[in-house]
C-alpha positions in Angstrom: 6.3 20.3 10.5 2.6 20.4 10.6 0.7 20.0 13.9 -2.5 18.6 14.4 -3.6 17.4 10.9 -7.4 18.1 10.1 -9.5 14.8 9.4 -11.5 16.0 6.4 -11.5 13.0 4.0 -13.1 11.1 6.1 -10.2 8.0 6.7 -10.6 6.0 10.4 -7.8 6.5 12.9 -6.7 2.6 12.3 -7.9 2.3 15.9 -10.1 2.3 17.9 -7.8 4.1 21.0 -8.7 5.1 24.4 -7.1 7.3 27.0 -8.1 5.1 29.8 -7.7 1.7 30.7 -11.6 1.4 30.9 -12.3 2.4 26.9 -14.5 4.6 28.0 -12.7 8.0 26.6 -11.6 7.9 22.6 -8.1 9.3 21.9 -8.6 10.7 18.3 -4.7 11.2 17.7 -4.5 14.6 17.0 -1.3 14.9 17.9 -0.4 13.7 14.5 2.6 15.6 12.7 4.8 15.4 9.5 7.7 17.2 8.0 7.4 17.8 4.6 11.2 18.3 3.3 12.4 21.0 0.3 12.9 18.2 -2.1 9.0 16.7 -1.4 10.0 14.0 0.9 7.3 14.1 3.2 8.7 12.4 6.8 5.6 10.9 9.0 5.1 8.4 12.0 2.2 6.5 11.7 -0.5 8.5 9.7 -3.4 8.1 12.3 -4.9 11.0 10.7 -4.9 9.1 7.8 -2.4 9.9 4.7 -4.9 11.7 2.6 -5.8 14.3 5.2 -2.4 14.1 5.6 -1.1 15.2 2.2 -4.0 17.2 1.3 -2.8 19.1 4.3 0.6 19.5 2.7 -0.5 21.0 -0.4 -2.4 23.5 1.4 0.5 24.2 3.3 2.8 24.1 0.6 1.6 24.1 -2.3 4.7 24.5 -4.6 6.2 21.6 -3.2 5.1 18.4 -4.6 5.5 15.0 -2.7 8.2 13.0 -4.4 8.6 10.5 -1.6 6.6 9.1 1.4 8.0 7.6 4.5 6.3 6.5 7.2 4.2 4.0 8.4 -0.1 4.3 7.2 -1.6 2.3 9.9 -3.6 0.4 7.3 -3.1 -2.6 9.4 -7.3 -3.0 9.7 -8.6 -1.3 6.5 -11.5 -2.4 4.5 -10.7 -3.0 0.8 -12.3 0.0 0.4 -10.0 2.1 2.3 -7.4 0.7 0.0 -8.9 1.4 -3.1 -9.4 5.0 -2.0 -6.2 5.4 -0.8 -4.3 3.9 -3.6 -6.3 6.0 -6.2 -5.6 9.1 -4.0 -1.3 7.8 -4.2 -2.2 7.2 -7.8 -3.2 10.9 -8.3 0.0 12.4 -6.8 2.0 12.7 -10.9 5.5 13.1 -9.2 5.3 10.7 -6.8 8.1 8.4 -7.4 8.9 6.2 -4.2 7.4 5.3 -0.6 9.3 3.7 2.1 6.1 2.1 4.6 6.9 1.0 7.8 5.1 -1.5 10.1 1.5 -0.4 10.5 1.3 0.0 7.2 0.9 -3.6 7.4 1.8 -6.4 5.2 -1.5 -7.7 4.1 -1.6 -3.0 2.6 1.9 -3.0 1.6 2.0 -6.0 -1.2 -1.7 -4.4 -1.9 0.3 -1.0 -2.7 2.8 -2.4 -4.4 0.7 -3.9 -6.7 -1.7 -0.7 -7.3 0.5 1.6 -7.5 2.9 2.6 -10.2 6.8 3.6 -8.4 8.5 1.7 -5.5 7.4 0.3 -2.7 9.7 -0.5 0.1 9.1 -1.6 3.2 11.4 -0.5 5.4 13.1 -2.8 8.0 15.0 -1.7 10.9 19.2 -0.8 9.7 18.3 0.0 5.8 19.0 3.2 3.7 17.3 4.5 1.8 17.4 7.7 -1.5 14.9 10.1 -1.5 
């Protein structure tokens, strides 16, 4: 379990999000967490810290565990074409990545883009489905 994930890559959090109803106090969602299992399965929520930041932090904390399966949302629904390209390029560099199981906050267009660009299965998870990791 990671705890707060440092933001070093410059990825945005998919916001804006606020702590108050007036929209005056930005919420940077620093309470993001991810769980890297021993088999290389990375489980994370909406990835407000950015998937590149999350994967880099996991690599620093557990360099002996390569990520093989990525499960969770990537919060790319409002991502620019450049951010989508950067994300796909980074994921392509993960040579042991076998599959992505993406959740709704990834966004339909981003899921389709990643399905087209990556060389591994990219699933869009739905309620009640099961997957082998």
